[in-house]
C-alpha positions as CSV (number, residue, x, y, z in Angstrom):
1,M,-20.9,20.7,-7.9
2,R,-21.5,19.3,-4.0
3,P,-20.2,21.6,-1.6
4,D,-17.6,20.2,0.3
5,R,-17.9,17.9,3.3
6,P,-15.9,17.1,6.4
7,R,-14.4,14.0,6.7
8,P,-13.3,12.2,9.7
9,R,-10.1,11.4,9.2
10,G,-9.4,9.2,12.0
11,A,-12.4,6.2,10.1
12,L,-10.4,6.3,7.7
13,R,-6.6,4.6,9.4
14,P,-8.2,1.6,11.2
15,L,-10.4,0.5,7.6
16,L,-6.8,0.7,5.2
17,A,-4.6,-0.9,7.8
18,C,-7.8,-3.5,7.5
19,L,-7.0,-3.2,3.1
20,L,-3.9,-3.4,4.2
21,L,-3.8,-6.8,5.4
22,G,-5.1,-8.5,3.5
23,T,-8.8,-8.1,3.7
24,A,-10.1,-9.4,0.1
25,A,-14.3,-8.4,1.5
26,L,-14.9,-4.2,2.3
27,S,-18.0,-5.4,3.7
28,G,-15.2,-7.4,6.4
29,C,-14.0,-4.4,7.4
30,S,-17.3,-2.7,9.5
31,S,-15.6,0.8,10.8
32,L,-17.1,2.7,7.6
33,Q,-20.4,0.7,7.2
34,G,-23.0,2.9,6.7
35,A,-20.7,5.5,6.3
36,G,-22.2,7.1,2.7
37,D,-19.7,9.5,0.8
38,K,-17.2,9.4,3.9
39,G,-13.4,7.7,4.4
40,Y,-13.3,4.3,1.9
41,V,-16.6,2.4,1.9
42,T,-18.5,-0.3,-0.1
43,G,-19.3,0.0,-3.7
44,D,-19.7,-1.8,-7.3
45,G,-15.9,-1.1,-7.7
46,Q,-13.4,-3.5,-5.9
47,L,-11.1,-1.6,-4.3
48,E,-7.6,-2.8,-3.5
49,V,-4.4,-0.7,-2.0
50,V,-1.0,-1.5,-1.7
51,A,1.7,-0.8,0.7
52,A,4.8,1.1,-0.8
53,A,7.0,-1.8,-0.4
54,D,5.1,-4.1,-2.3
55,R,4.3,-1.7,-5.6
56,G,5.7,-3.2,-8.9
57,A,7.8,-1.2,-11.5
58,P,6.7,2.4,-12.9
59,V,3.6,1.7,-14.9
60,D,4.8,3.5,-18.6
61,L,2.7,4.0,-21.5
62,E,2.7,6.4,-24.9
63,G,0.9,7.2,-27.5
64,E,-2.1,9.7,-28.3
65,D,-4.5,11.8,-27.2
66,L,-8.1,12.4,-28.9
67,D,-6.9,15.0,-30.2
68,G,-4.2,13.2,-32.0
69,E,-1.4,14.8,-30.1
70,P,1.2,12.7,-28.1
71,L,0.9,11.1,-24.6
72,S,2.6,10.1,-21.8
73,L,2.2,8.9,-18.6
74,A,6.0,9.5,-18.1
75,D,5.4,13.9,-18.0
76,F,2.7,13.3,-14.8
77,R,5.4,11.5,-12.8
78,G,6.5,13.8,-9.3
79,K,2.7,14.3,-8.2
80,V,-0.3,12.0,-7.8
81,T,-2.1,10.0,-11.2
82,V,-5.1,8.9,-10.9
83,V,-5.9,7.2,-14.7
84,N,-9.2,6.0,-15.7
85,V,-10.7,3.4,-18.1
86,W,-13.9,5.2,-19.8
87,G,-15.5,4.4,-22.6
88,A,-18.3,7.0,-24.4
89,W,-20.9,3.7,-25.1
90,C,-20.5,2.9,-21.2
91,A,-23.4,3.4,-19.1
92,A,-21.4,3.5,-15.7
93,C,-18.8,6.0,-17.1
94,R,-20.9,8.7,-17.7
95,V,-22.7,8.4,-14.5
96,E,-18.7,8.0,-12.2
97,Q,-17.8,11.4,-15.1
98,D,-19.2,14.4,-12.7
99,D,-18.1,12.3,-9.1
100,L,-14.1,12.0,-11.4
101,D,-14.9,15.4,-12.7
102,E,-15.1,16.4,-8.1
103,A,-12.1,14.7,-7.3
104,A,-10.2,16.3,-10.1
105,E,-10.7,19.2,-9.3
106,E,-10.7,18.6,-5.3
107,T,-7.1,16.7,-5.5
108,R,-5.3,19.8,-8.6
109,D,-3.1,20.3,-5.8
110,V,-1.5,17.2,-5.4
111,A,-2.7,15.1,-8.5
112,R,-3.5,15.2,-11.6
113,F,-6.1,13.0,-13.9
114,V,-5.9,11.5,-17.0
115,G,-8.1,9.1,-19.4
116,I,-7.6,6.6,-21.1
117,D,-11.2,5.5,-24.2
118,I,-10.9,2.2,-24.9
119,R,-13.7,0.1,-27.9
120,D,-14.6,3.9,-28.5
121,G,-14.7,3.5,-32.7
122,S,-14.9,6.9,-33.6
123,V,-12.7,9.2,-31.6
124,E,-15.3,11.8,-32.4
125,N,-17.8,10.3,-30.3
126,A,-15.0,10.4,-27.5
127,R,-14.6,13.9,-28.0
128,S,-18.5,14.2,-27.6
129,Y,-19.0,12.7,-24.1
130,V,-15.5,15.2,-22.8
131,R,-17.0,18.1,-24.5
132,S,-20.3,17.1,-22.6
133,F,-19.6,16.5,-19.2
134,D,-16.5,18.8,-19.7
135,V,-13.9,16.7,-18.5
136,Q,-10.8,19.0,-18.2
137,Y,-7.6,15.9,-18.6
138,P,-6.7,14.3,-21.0
139,S,-7.1,11.0,-22.6
140,F,-5.2,7.9,-24.1
141,Y,-7.7,6.7,-27.6
142,S,-7.0,3.4,-27.2
143,P,-10.2,2.2,-29.6
144,D,-8.1,-1.5,-29.4
145,G,-8.1,-1.4,-25.5
146,K,-3.7,-1.7,-26.2
147,A,-3.3,1.4,-23.7
148,L,-4.8,-1.2,-20.6
149,V,-0.8,-3.9,-21.4
150,P,1.5,-2.0,-19.1
151,F,-1.0,-2.7,-16.4
152,A,-1.7,-6.0,-17.2
153,G,-2.3,-7.6,-13.8
154,T,-4.1,-5.2,-12.1
155,L,-6.9,-3.9,-14.9
156,T,-8.1,-6.0,-17.5
157,A,-10.2,-4.9,-21.3
158,Y,-13.7,-5.8,-19.6
159,T,-13.5,-3.5,-16.8
160,V,-15.0,-0.6,-18.1
161,P,-15.4,1.6,-15.8
162,S,-12.1,1.6,-13.6
163,T,-9.9,3.5,-11.7
164,V,-6.2,3.0,-10.4
165,V,-3.9,5.2,-8.6
166,L,-0.4,5.8,-9.1
167,D,2.2,7.2,-6.7
168,P,4.1,10.4,-7.4
169,E,7.1,7.6,-8.9
170,G,4.5,5.8,-11.6
171,R,3.4,2.9,-8.9
172,I,0.3,1.6,-8.8
173,A,-0.5,2.3,-5.1
174,A,-4.7,1.9,-5.8
175,S,-7.4,0.5,-7.5
176,I,-11.1,-0.2,-7.6
177,L,-12.3,-2.5,-10.8
178,G,-15.7,-1.3,-11.5
179,S,-17.8,2.1,-10.9
180,L,-15.8,4.6,-8.4
181,P,-17.8,4.0,-5.1
182,S,-17.7,7.5,-4.4
183,K,-16.4,10.6,-5.4
184,Q,-14.6,10.7,-1.4
185,T,-13.2,7.3,-2.1
186,L,-11.1,8.3,-4.1
187,V,-10.4,11.8,-2.9
188,D,-8.9,10.1,0.6
189,L,-7.0,7.4,-2.0
190,V,-5.0,10.5,-3.7
191,E,-4.7,12.2,-0.6
192,D,-3.1,9.0,1.2
193,T,-1.0,8.5,-1.7
194,A,0.1,11.5,-1.8
195,A,0.6,12.4,2.2
196,E,2.8,9.6,2.1
197,D,4.7,10.1,-0.5
198,T,5.6,14.2,1.7
199,A,6.4,11.6,5.4
200,A,9.0,9.4,3.2
201,E,9.9,12.7,1.7
202,D,10.5,14.1,5.3
203,T,12.2,10.9,7.1
204,A,14.6,10.6,4.2
205,A,15.0,14.5,4.8
206,G,15.6,14.0,8.3
207,D,18.3,10.3,7.8
208,P,21.9,11.7,8.6
209,S,22.5,9.7,6.5
């Protein structure tokens, strides 16, 4: 694994604010241009952050994992959940898998990861992929891609890889359509979503009403 590197958290907030104001292109938020893997950075992926007040209903998805065992997103509620769409046939998925594995390990105290394997005609191909990359989190097996239906409006059947961050209520808090810009981008999205939830809980606890 690559060594942990300090992140300039102060630099993260201006760009997040820029995203929430509706800036479509990350290049328009110049505070982190050329920042490498520190904070939200530009890359192949199209990143969108959704303000808590603008999030829709929790995403409901039930199915089976790669071993045919029941799997449900409802079981992940209470923590931030990262959903990654992948396929064993997808070269870009292989490129980003190490970053996903490292991000899952780095954020294990505040988040859980789950995959959605689509368009793999053989479940053994998917299992072989998981073994090759030593993926420690489960995946929905969805060869027909129907597991993406609950994410309509955010994901399409053609956007592989893609990654969605759900808040502890199961609502879409952020999405990356395409390859991850960097591991740190995902880690920061997860940590900000978790911190936002903690702040909301603290505010509610301090409200005398």
